[in-house]
N, C-alpha and C positions, 0 to 999 in steps of 0.2 A: 718825610712826607708819606702819608698813608694813601693807599689806592682807594678808589671808590668801590664800595661793595655793591652787590646786586641790589640790596635793600636801598642804598643811596640812590641808585639809578631809577629804581621803581618809584621812590618818593619824589624824585625830580619830575618824572613823567606824570605821575598823578597830580602833583602840585600844578604843573603847567596846564594839564587838562582841566583843572579847576580854577584857572586864572589866578594862581598865587603869584606874587611878586618874586622874581628870582632871588632878591636879597633876603626875603623871609625864608625861602627854601634853603638858602645857603646857611643861614643861622641855625635852622632846625637840624641840619645834618652835620654841622660843624666844619663846613668847607668854606673857602673864600667864594665871594660872589662871582669872581672871574672864572673859577672852576666850573660853577654851575652854568654860566653863560657860554663857556667854551664847549661844554657837553651839549648845550641846547642849540647853539647857533654855529658851532665849529664845523659841522658838516656842510654848511653853506659857503664857507670861506675857503677859497683855493689859493 
């Protein structure tokens, strides 16, 4: 399993800012959609 790079994180943030679907973002950076969702919404789940 590879770690997310800063570029991956920036792409996720920019994609979300531009209302891109998390599934599309995940395909673009080569990560699973659950990884993107965890990075996106994980901070809200305790």
